[in-house]
C-alpha positions in Angstrom: -78.7 114.9 -9.3 -75.7 115.5 -11.5 -76.5 117.2 -14.8 -75.4 115.3 -18.0 -72.6 116.9 -20.0 -73.5 117.2 -23.6 -71.1 115.6 -26.0 -69.5 118.0 -28.5 -70.8 117.6 -32.0 -68.4 117.2 -35.0 -69.8 118.3 -38.3 -69.9 115.9 -41.2 -67.7 118.3 -43.2 -64.9 118.1 -40.6 -65.2 114.3 -40.6 -64.8 114.2 -44.3 -61.8 116.4 -44.2 -60.1 114.2 -41.6 -60.9 111.1 -43.5 -59.5 112.4 -46.7 -56.3 113.6 -44.9 -55.8 110.1 -43.4 -56.3 108.4 -46.7 -53.8 110.7 -48.3 -51.3 110.0 -45.6 -51.7 106.2 -46.0 -51.4 106.3 -49.8 -47.6 106.4 -50.2 -46.8 104.7 -53.5 -44.2 102.0 -53.7 -42.1 104.1 -56.1 -41.8 106.8 -53.4 -40.1 104.7 -50.7 -39.6 101.3 -49.1 -40.2 101.9 -45.4 -41.1 100.3 -42.1 -43.5 101.8 -39.6 -40.8 103.4 -37.5 -39.5 106.2 -39.6 -36.6 104.8 -41.6 -37.1 104.6 -45.4 -35.1 103.5 -48.5 -36.2 106.4 -50.7 -33.9 105.8 -53.7 -31.6 103.1 -55.1 -30.1 102.5 -58.6 -27.2 101.0 -60.5 -25.4 103.0 -63.1 -24.8 101.8 -65.8 -27.4 99.1 -65.9 -25.3 96.9 -68.3 -21.5 96.4 -68.3 -18.9 94.3 -70.1 -17.1 92.3 -67.4 -15.1 90.1 -69.7 -12.1 92.5 -69.2 -11.2 92.6 -65.5 -12.1 95.8 -63.7 -15.7 96.5 -64.8 -17.7 98.5 -62.2 -21.3 99.6 -61.7 -22.0 102.4 -59.3 -24.7 101.8 -56.8 -26.3 104.9 -55.2 -29.0 104.8 -52.5 -30.7 107.2 -50.1 -32.0 106.5 -46.7 -34.3 108.9 -44.9 -35.2 109.0 -41.2 -38.4 110.6 -39.9 -37.0 110.9 -36.4 -35.6 114.4 -36.1 -33.6 113.4 -33.1 -31.6 110.7 -34.9 -27.9 111.6 -35.5 -26.4 108.4 -37.0 -27.5 105.9 -39.7 -25.7 102.7 -40.7 -26.5 99.4 -42.4 -25.6 96.9 -45.1 -26.4 96.3 -48.7 -26.3 92.8 -50.1 -25.7 92.0 -53.8 -26.0 88.6 -55.3 -26.1 86.9 -58.7 -29.6 86.0 -59.7 -30.6 83.5 -62.5 -33.4 84.2 -65.0 -35.6 82.0 -62.9 -34.9 84.0 -59.8 -32.6 81.6 -58.1 -29.5 82.9 -56.3 -26.0 81.7 -57.3 -23.0 82.0 -55.1 -22.6 84.2 -52.0 -24.0 87.6 -51.3 -21.6 90.5 -51.3 -22.0 92.5 -48.1 -21.5 96.3 -48.5 -21.5 98.1 -45.1 -22.2 101.8 -44.9 -22.4 104.5 -42.3 -23.2 108.2 -42.1 -20.1 108.5 -39.9 -17.5 106.2 -41.6 -15.2 104.5 -39.1 -12.7 102.9 -41.5 -14.5 99.5 -41.6 -17.3 100.6 -43.9 -17.0 100.3 -47.7 -18.9 103.2 -49.3 -16.9 105.5 -51.5 -18.9 108.6 -50.7 -21.4 109.8 -48.1 -23.5 113.0 -48.0 -26.4 114.5 -46.1 -27.5 114.0 -42.5 -29.4 111.3 -40.5 -32.7 112.6 -41.8 -31.6 112.1 -45.5 -28.3 110.5 -46.3 -27.0 109.3 -49.7 -24.3 106.7 -50.3 -22.4 105.5 -53.2 -20.4 102.3 -53.9 -18.5 101.1 -56.9 -19.4 97.5 -57.3 -16.6 95.4 -58.9 -18.7 93.2 -61.2 -17.1 89.7 -61.1 -15.4 88.7 -64.3 -16.6 85.0 -64.3 -20.0 83.5 -64.1 -21.7 80.2 -65.2 -23.3 81.9 -68.2 -22.1 84.5 -70.7 -24.7 86.9 -69.4 -25.4 87.3 -65.6 -27.6 89.6 -63.6 -26.4 91.0 -60.3 -29.1 92.3 -58.0 -29.4 94.1 -54.7 -31.3 91.4 -52.6 -31.5 93.1 -49.2 -30.9 96.5 -47.6 -30.7 97.1 -43.9 -30.6 100.3 -41.9 -30.6 101.4 -38.3 -30.2 104.6 -36.4 -29.0 105.7 -32.9 -32.6 105.8 -31.6 -33.1 102.1 -31.9 -35.1 102.1 -35.2 -34.3 99.5 -37.9 -35.3 98.8 -41.5 -35.0 95.7 -43.7 -35.9 95.9 -47.4 -36.2 92.6 -49.2 -36.3 91.5 -52.8 -40.0 92.3 -53.3 -39.7 96.0 -52.6 -36.3 96.3 -54.1 -37.8 95.3 -57.5 -39.4 98.7 -57.5 -36.0 100.3 -57.9 -33.3 100.0 -60.6 -31.6 97.4 -58.4 -29.9 95.2 -61.0 -27.0 95.3 -63.3 -26.6 92.9 -66.3 -23.0 91.9 -67.2 -21.4 90.2 -70.1 -19.2 87.5 -68.5 -16.4 85.0 -69.1 -17.8 81.5 -68.5 -16.3 79.5 -65.6 -17.0 75.8 -66.2 -14.5 74.2 -63.8 -15.0 73.5 -60.1 -12.6 74.4 -57.3 -9.5 72.3 -56.4 -8.0 71.8 -53.0 -4.3 72.4 -52.3 -3.8 70.8 -48.8 -5.8 69.4 -45.9 -4.3 69.2 -42.4 -5.1 69.1 -38.7 -3.8 72.3 -36.9 -0.6 71.6 -34.9 -2.2 72.6 -31.6 -5.0 70.0 -31.9 -4.6 66.5 -30.7 -4.5 63.7 -33.3 -5.6 61.2 -30.7 -9.3 61.5 -29.7 -11.1 59.9 -26.8 -14.8 59.4 -27.6 -16.0 56.8 -25.0 -18.4 59.1 -23.2 -19.1 62.0 -25.6 -18.5 63.1 -29.2 -15.2 64.6 -30.2 -14.7 67.5 -32.7 -11.8 67.6 -35.2 -11.0 70.9 -36.9 -9.4 70.6 -40.3 -7.6 73.3 -42.3 -8.1 73.2 -46.1 -6.7 75.5 -48.8 -9.1 75.8 -51.7 -8.3 77.4 -55.1 -10.6 78.6 -57.8 -8.8 81.1 -60.0 -11.9 82.2 -62.0 -15.1 82.8 -60.1 -13.7 82.0 -56.7 -14.6 79.4 -54.0 -18.1 79.5 -52.4 -18.9 76.5 -50.2 -18.2 72.8 -49.6 -18.2 69.8 -47.4 -15.6 67.3 -46.2 -16.4 63.7 -45.2 -14.3 61.8 -42.7 -14.4 58.0 -42.8 -13.5 55.6 -40.0 -13.4 51.8 -39.5 -16.4 49.8 -40.7 -17.6 52.4 -43.2 -18.6 54.9 -40.5 -18.5 58.5 -41.7 -19.0 62.1 -40.3 -19.0 65.4 -42.2 -18.7 69.1 -41.8 -19.5 72.0 -44.1 -17.5 75.1 -45.0 -18.5 78.4 -46.6 -16.9 81.7 -47.6 -18.6 84.7 -46.1 -18.0 88.3 -47.3 -17.8 90.7 -44.4 -18.7 94.3 -44.4 -15.1 95.6 -44.6 -14.3 93.8 -47.8 -12.5 90.8 -46.3 -13.6 87.2 -46.4 -13.9 84.5 -43.8 -14.2 80.8 -44.1 -14.7 79.1 -40.8 -13.6 80.4 -37.4 -9.9 80.2 -38.2 -9.9 80.8 -41.9 -10.2 83.6 -44.4 -8.3 86.3 -46.2 -8.9 88.7 -49.0 -11.0 87.3 -51.8 -11.9 83.7 -52.5 -9.7 82.7 -55.4 -7.2 81.1 -53.0 -8.4 80.8 -49.5 -7.6 78.8 -46.3 -10.8 77.5 -44.6 -11.3 75.8 -41.3 -14.1 73.2 -40.9 -15.1 71.2 -37.9 -16.3 67.5 -38.1 -17.9 65.9 -35.0 -17.3 62.2 -34.6 -20.1 60.6 -32.4 -19.5 59.2 -29.0 -18.7 55.5 -29.2 -17.9 55.6 -32.9 -15.5 52.9 -34.0 -12.0 53.1 -32.6 -9.1 53.3 -35.1 -8.0 55.6 -37.9 -10.4 58.3 -39.2 -9.3 60.3 -42.3 -10.7 62.7 -44.8 -12.1 60.5 -47.6 -14.2 62.9 -49.7 -14.2 66.6 -50.5 -17.0 68.4 -52.3 -16.4 72.0 -53.4 -18.6 74.5 -55.2 -17.5 77.8 -56.7 -19.3 81.2 -57.1 -20.5 80.2 -60.6 -22.2 77.1 -59.2 -19.6 74.6 -60.5 -19.1 71.6 -58.2 -16.1 69.3 -58.0 -16.0 66.1 -55.9 -12.8 64.4 -54.8 -13.3 60.8 -53.7 -11.2 57.9 -52.3 -9.0 60.2 -50.3 -6.9 59.3 -47.2 -5.9 62.7 -45.8 -5.1 64.1 -42.3 -5.7 60.9 -40.3 -6.6 61.0 -36.6 -6.8 58.2 -34.1 -10.1 57.6 -32.2 -10.1 55.5 -29.1 -12.2 54.4 -26.2 -9.2 52.9 -24.4 -10.6 49.5 -25.0 -7.6 47.4 -26.1 -4.5 49.4 -25.0 -4.9 50.9 -21.6 -2.9 52.6 -18.8 -3.5 53.1 -15.1 -1.7 54.1 -11.8 -0.5 57.5 -13.1 1.8 59.4 -10.8 4.3 62.3 -11.0 7.4 63.2 -9.0 8.4 65.4 -7.4 5.2 67.1 -6.3 6.9 70.4 -5.6 10.1 71.9 -7.2 12.4 74.9 -6.9 12.3 76.3 -10.4 13.1 79.8 -9.4 16.6 79.8 -11.1 16.5 76.8 -13.4 13.9 74.5 -15.2 13.2 71.2 -13.4 12.6 67.7 -14.8 9.5 65.9 -13.8 9.0 62.1 -14.0 5.6 60.6 -14.9 5.0 56.9 -14.2 2.2 54.7 -15.4 1.2 51.0 -15.8 0.3 50.1 -19.5 -1.9 47.1 -20.1 -3.0 45.3 -23.2 0.2 46.2 -25.1 0.6 44.4 -28.4 3.9 44.3 -30.2 5.6 46.6 -27.7 5.0 50.3 -27.1 5.7 52.5 -30.0 5.5 55.9 -28.2 4.3 57.8 -25.2 3.4 61.5 -25.5 2.8 64.0 -22.7 0.8 67.2 -23.0 0.9 70.0 -20.4 -0.6 73.4 -19.7 1.4 76.6 -20.3 3.3 76.2 -17.0 5.5 73.5 -18.4 6.5 71.4 -21.5 5.6 67.9 -22.5 7.6 65.3 -24.3 7.5 62.5 -26.8 9.2 59.2 -25.9 9.8 56.8 -28.7 9.7 53.1 -27.8 9.5 53.5 -24.0 10.9 50.6 -22.1 8.6 48.7 -19.8 10.4 48.0 -16.6 10.4 44.8 -14.6 7.4 46.0 -12.4 5.4 46.7 -15.6 5.6 50.5 -15.5 7.0 53.1 -17.8 8.4 56.5 -17.0 8.3 59.5 -19.2 9.2 63.2 -18.6 8.0 66.7 -18.6 9.8 70.0 -17.8 8.7 72.8 -15.5 10.0 76.0 -16.8 12.0 78.6 -14.9 10.9 81.2 -12.4 7.5 82.5 -13.3 5.5 79.3 -13.6 3.9 78.5 -10.3 2.2 75.3 -11.3 2.5 72.6 -13.9 -0.5 70.4 -14.9 -0.2 67.3 -17.0 -3.3 67.6 -19.3 -2.9 64.6 -21.6 -1.0 61.3 -22.0 -1.3 59.1 -25.1 0.2 55.7 -25.7 0.6 53.9 -29.1 1.6 50.3 -29.3 3.2 48.4 -32.2 -0.1 47.1 -33.4 -1.4 50.7 -33.8 -3.7 50.7 -30.8 -4.1 54.0 -29.0 -4.9 54.9 -25.4 -5.6 58.6 -24.6 -6.1 60.0 -21.1 -6.7 63.5 -19.6 -8.6 66.7 -20.2 -6.6 67.4 -23.4 -8.6 64.6 -25.0 -11.9 65.7 -23.2 -11.4 62.8 -20.8 -11.3 62.8 -17.0 -8.5 64.9 -15.4 -5.3 63.0 -14.6 -4.8 65.1 -11.4 -1.1 65.2 -12.0 0.0 68.6 -10.7 3.4 70.0 -9.6 3.7 73.3 -7.7 6.6 75.7 -7.2 8.1 75.8 -3.7 7.5 79.3 -2.4 10.4 81.7 -2.0 10.4 82.6 1.7 14.2 83.3 2.4 15.9 86.4 1.2 19.4 86.1 -0.3 22.5 86.2 1.9 25.9 87.8 1.2 28.7 86.0 3.1 31.5 88.3 2.0 31.9 91.5 0.1 34.9 93.5 -1.1 35.8 96.4 -3.4 38.2 96.5 -6.4 40.0 99.5 -4.8 39.6 101.5 -1.6 41.7 104.6 -2.4 41.5 106.8 -5.5 42.8 110.3 -6.4 40.2 112.9 -7.2 42.1 113.6 -10.4 41.6 110.0 -11.5 37.8 110.3 -11.5 35.5 109.4 -13.1 36.2 105.7 -12.5 34.1 102.5 -12.0 34.4 100.5 -8.8 33.6 96.8 -8.7 32.0 95.1 -5.7 32.4 91.4 -5.4 30.1 89.4 -3.1 29.8 85.7 -2.3 26.1 84.9 -2.0 23.7 82.1 -1.3 20.1 82.2 -2.3 17.2 79.7 -2.5 15.6 81.5 -5.5 18.9 82.8 -7.0 20.2 86.4 -7.0 19.2 88.1 -10.2 19.3 91.8 -9.5 21.2 94.4 -7.5 21.5 98.1 -6.7 24.5 99.9 -5.2 24.6 103.5 -3.7 27.6 105.6 -2.8 27.2 108.0 0.2 29.3 110.9 1.4 30.3 111.5 5.0 27.0 113.2 5.7 24.9 110.2 4.5 23.8 111.9 1.2 23.9 109.7 -2.0 26.4 110.9 -4.6 26.4 108.0 -7.1 25.6 104.3 -7.7 24.1 101.9 -10.1 21.7 99.0 -10.6 21.1 96.1 -12.9 20.2 92.5 -13.5 22.2 89.3 -13.3 22.0 85.7 -14.3 20.5 84.0 -11.3 23.1 82.8 -8.8 22.1 80.4 -6.0 25.6 79.8 -4.6 28.6 81.7 -5.9 30.0 85.1 -6.7 28.3 88.2 -8.1 30.1 91.3 -9.3 28.4 94.7 -9.1 29.7 97.8 -10.9 29.0 101.4 -10.1 30.6 104.7 -11.1 32.5 107.3 -9.1 31.7 110.6 -10.8 34.1 113.3 -11.6 34.2 116.2 -9.1 33.8 114.2 -5.9 35.5 116.1 -3.1 38.3 114.4 -1.2 37.0 112.4 1.7 35.6 109.0 2.8 32.7 107.5 0.9 30.6 104.5 2.0 28.9 102.0 -0.2 25.6 100.2 0.5 24.2 97.4 -1.7 21.0 95.5 -2.2 20.6 91.9 -3.5 17.3 90.9 -5.0 16.3 87.3 -5.8 14.1 85.8 -8.5 11.1 85.8 -6.1 11.4 89.5 -5.4 12.9 89.1 -1.9 15.9 91.4 -1.1 18.6 91.9 1.4 20.5 95.2 2.1 24.1 95.6 3.4 26.3 98.4 4.4 23.9 101.3 4.3 24.3 104.2 6.6 21.8 104.9 9.5 21.6 101.2 10.3 19.4 100.3 7.3 19.6 96.6 6.6 22.6 94.6 7.8 26.3 95.6 8.2 28.5 94.7 5.2 29.5 91.1 5.8 33.3 91.8 5.6 33.3 95.2 7.3 32.4 98.6 6.0 32.8 99.1 2.3 34.6 102.5 2.0 36.6 104.4 -0.6 38.9 107.3 0.2 39.1 110.0 -2.4 42.4 111.9 -2.0 43.4 115.3 -3.3 46.5 114.1 -5.0 
């Protein structure tokens, strides 16, 4: 049988010592640190001074804080401090100011000074206390502090623990009693003003400039109204970022919020009433809590359609393939409009970046009931042109919108570039002179060549060889594309060329990158089309 192993005995005295040590380790007072269970701690934070007079612009209160990290292997610490106006009842007013900090500042952080290491780092920031508030006395408080290190540890300290620190500054303020105003409302120029919502909702982005010269703009809402009293709305808000800039929507922002351009999206539901939808109401709130409401507006109209009254069908495009290597090409788009009332007012074509659309005013309906509008495929580098949208408007104001540009089905109207498969051809070539005295050098020689090219000759190179086949000069350059005509090429004969016979070879390059070579020694390329191109340098 196996003998039993006796368990070791721990004396009561040792147990008491261990228990006391554990209790001491667990009894860290709130005034000592705000911490998580992973080693990061906010060990100090205070405003100085704790009261300021902000009625004169430029009052500041310095915020100092210290972050410690129990992980000896940590090398970096960074985070954010958020300051916000707090009412006597504890409610927040206006946005939070985001102050980013880092032990290794990278140019985007905002702290004015940093000291220490990752295990204990101290930061300082001069908070510019706003001059305006809703009351003559306002309290600004640190409402949240975050921290993280390079070992994956994080810390978030909220208002409850922050109250243990000197985390507020009280300011004498000027009173802002007026709400914000708007300067303009518009639809960005790259966004369609015709919207097809038969199968799914459509989103309109608006740009709005808001001014509040005192406390600054904070947030708002715009309402868009359509036929039959239907409405849709979208909200906007100024956000202070960690580098001191402000944003207001995905395509808005600036520095500060006293005069800022915001972008706001409004989604109009699928199947919502066809017709004109326009901004009818704007509600704006500033940082002091003042709200202004602007009603009975009719701004930035867009047209919503399900292609119910005015319609079009039988879309086609010609030609299907073009040679746009050397010049832009016109494209013709034909369609059959139906349900037209009071004639067609306009037809607009949108394309991808490979070509350009058009607007045709009062397009004429031909005897077969069709209309034809145009697009342009640009020169050389565009291999494909896709018609992405077509919109028709009739005299009664009805709208029909087709294509992916309006989130509708693709029109499948695509034109491609004809490939360049044939190199250019020189049918003749001659030199401006064939004899020159060595004493007359340096001197330029001009080569004239008659060429034909599918893609157009747009580049050249020319090399001058001595009697042994070694290059002794030449030149290269670009040309305006020539498909059928004459090109002139210039190269220099340098001073010091010995008397003798020199041969010239040249290369023509077209817009598609194909090339043809003529007159080079050692049977490279083709012979010069009008016989050898040679210059004799004499000694007299």
